[in-house]
Structure formats: structure tokens, C-alpha cells
C-alpha positions in Angstrom: 18.9 16.9 -1.6 17.3 19.8 0.1 19.3 23.0 0.4 19.3 24.8 3.6 17.9 27.9 1.9 14.8 26.0 0.8 14.2 24.2 4.1 12.0 26.0 6.7 13.7 27.6 9.6 13.5 25.9 13.0 12.0 28.9 14.7 8.9 28.7 12.4 7.9 25.4 14.1 8.6 26.6 17.6 4.9 27.6 18.2 3.6 24.1 17.3 3.2 21.9 20.5 3.7 18.2 20.5 -0.1 17.8 21.1 -0.8 19.7 17.9 1.6 17.4 16.0 -0.1 14.3 17.4 -3.6 15.6 16.4 -2.4 16.4 12.9 -1.0 12.8 12.5 -4.2 11.3 13.9 -6.3 13.3 11.4 -4.1 12.1 8.5 -4.3 8.5 9.6 -8.1 8.7 9.8 -8.2 10.1 6.3 -6.1 7.2 5.1 -8.5 4.7 6.6 -11.6 6.3 5.2 -11.9 4.1 2.1 -12.2 1.0 4.4 -15.4 2.3 5.9 -17.2 2.1 2.5 -16.8 -1.7 2.3 -19.6 -4.0 3.1 -19.7 -4.9 6.8 -19.0 -8.5 7.7 -20.1 -10.4 10.7 -17.0 -11.3 12.9 -18.5 -13.0 15.9 -20.2 -16.4 16.3 -23.9 -16.4 16.6 -26.6 -18.9 17.4 -27.3 -19.3 13.7 -23.8 -20.6 13.1 -24.3 -23.4 15.7 -27.5 -24.5 14.1 -26.0 -24.7 10.7 -23.1 -27.0 11.6 -23.8 -30.8 11.3 -23.5 -33.0 14.3 -20.1 -34.5 14.7 -19.3 -38.2 15.1 -16.1 -39.6 16.5 -15.6 -43.1 15.1 -18.1 -45.8 14.8 -18.4 -46.5 18.5 -20.9 -45.1 21.1 -19.3 -43.7 24.2 -20.3 -46.6 26.4 -18.6 -49.0 24.0 -15.2 -47.3 24.1 -12.3 -49.2 25.7 -10.7 -46.3 27.5 -13.7 -44.8 29.2 -12.0 -43.6 32.4 -8.8 -42.4 30.7 -8.5 -39.2 32.8 -9.6 -40.8 36.1 -12.7 -38.8 36.5 -14.6 -41.8 37.9 -13.7 -44.5 40.4 -11.3 -47.3 39.5 -13.2 -50.1 41.1 -15.5 -52.7 39.4 -18.6 -51.4 40.9 -18.1 -47.9 39.4 -17.1 -49.4 36.1 -20.3 -51.4 36.0 -22.4 -48.2 36.1 -21.4 -47.5 32.5 -20.7 -49.7 29.6 -22.0 -53.0 28.2 -21.4 -56.0 30.4 -23.3 -58.6 28.3 -21.4 -62.0 28.3 -18.4 -60.5 30.1 -18.6 -63.4 32.6 -18.1 -65.9 29.7 -14.9 -64.1 28.6 -13.5 -64.1 32.1 -14.3 -67.8 32.6 -12.4 -68.8 29.5 -9.1 -67.7 31.2 -6.3 -65.3 30.5 -4.6 -67.6 28.0 -7.6 -67.6 25.7 -7.9 -63.8 26.0 -4.3 -63.4 24.9 -4.6 -65.7 21.9 -7.8 -64.2 20.5 -6.2 -60.9 19.3 -3.3 -63.0 17.7 -5.8 -64.9 15.4 
């Protein structure tokens, strides 16, 4: 414990302004950070070089036009004419002509 006799008197700090105290604390905090500046600098932001290094991504084995839920978010029209603009319609007529009973039994096989 500090005795009152050893502690500085309150009138000895009366000439120090709050701005002086703030400046002194800022200087001491900069001195504490000084060893960090001597480290090797590292790149922190993405660059064009990063994009070229990444391999192309694939999402499953299907191409986009072969996916079942192509208009999942409703960005395109919901009619058949709009749907025929994208996707593969080869032999779709044969499937439709076989009837709905055949369509429902095929996945159950």
C-alpha cells in the first residue's frame, strides 16, 4: 500500500491539462505498437492474381440447361413457350404421350 507521504500531492498535477494527459497516453500506446511495424507486411485485400489462381468450380454433374428446377426463383416466365427457350426438349413428346400413369411408375422402378 502507498502511504500518503510518498504519494504526490494533488496540486502538483493541477498544471497538467486533459489534452496533455491524452497526448501522453497516445505516445505510450504508439511505443507499445512499435515492434509490430518491424514484421513482414502481408497482403490483406483480394487482387486479380487471386482470381486467376482459383480453379473453376463445378456444381454437380449437370449442365445448367439440364437442371430440373431452372426457374426456381421465378426470374423467367412460367409458360411453356418461355420454358422451351432453355433446356433440352429432345423426345419430351414421347414421354408426354405415354401418359401420367407411366410417368409415375418409372421412378418407382
